[in-house]
Steps between C-alpha positions, in 0.01 A plus 500: 500500500494673832818537698383214724463263206681174456533489121615139485165383621287786376396557858532797729666433833284617787632787712667387823382704797129534585403213272741266681267463799204470263680227303591310818139514621377386158757216491405380849131491410555355151723211609246404767195524273681329211628235741859545384621309805214369716743306723697813592331514840619147579838465329611864472563728207651368177676703231190521279291671762778687683619721214253739347485454122596780264235766462451697181259694285453397137539746217690825474264757648285517814184506288603194304603325823155570651328360191716186478476436874119516478506251211701261723259545792201447268653175370526629143880534490677167555835581337750778443762537230845658502777550248753219554801711395419746780557229759834418339603867473445545873624154598165450675379153598227352286171411667459137604201273541385503861622853579266718703446868423294784643324709236453865594305789357660819367538642852681189623210357700488118489191332353587144394733216592586292193695183427675449166358191329685510168778698331517500121725674250402565141622726220291818501405447134376149587297599807143382466154596620528267802741748661264791443214294640697409814605863546137613473582839353301491176523339160817341368552795264468744792735289713763486225487873430498610865770255600729596214478864616555389862797278409656784300476728807637218718798447268574872491488510882766227533712630211445229239353502151154356444525215252165397345635143484578501872342275758214556742497327837146432621442417864168326570366514855215411730357730764529346846356795691352834407399801699 
């Protein structure tokens, strides 16, 4: 993973400085187009629309982040998976249904506002083709092989051993706005 990565979620944090203004502009446009809070003009800002959601790039390289981001924008990728033990190792909060996120490319530019629709945990050895289909990254065999390699790198990054019997957390989402 890159030095900006957040291993517990398998996502790269976006850099803070120049992208901050870009993220704010994206968030302002996205919450209006997605109608996050259409009554904001009348009743004022609520916590959902006031705080910009977390922004991240998927994968562990800029090239992979560009590819996965494009799959989200194209509507092919509707889920992302992470190694559950990585969340625990970093004491990171688990994703929750209803959470909003901004998906960025490998350079940290925002492209999609998503809302988590389902969070599921399954043993890696019991993961089925429905996860690969929702992730949109190829066949189930390709998904399993590529994700095992990714999870091994993720575990190494956070200082834990990869256990083939470990659990995968899959976060399903819908795209509310894309740019």
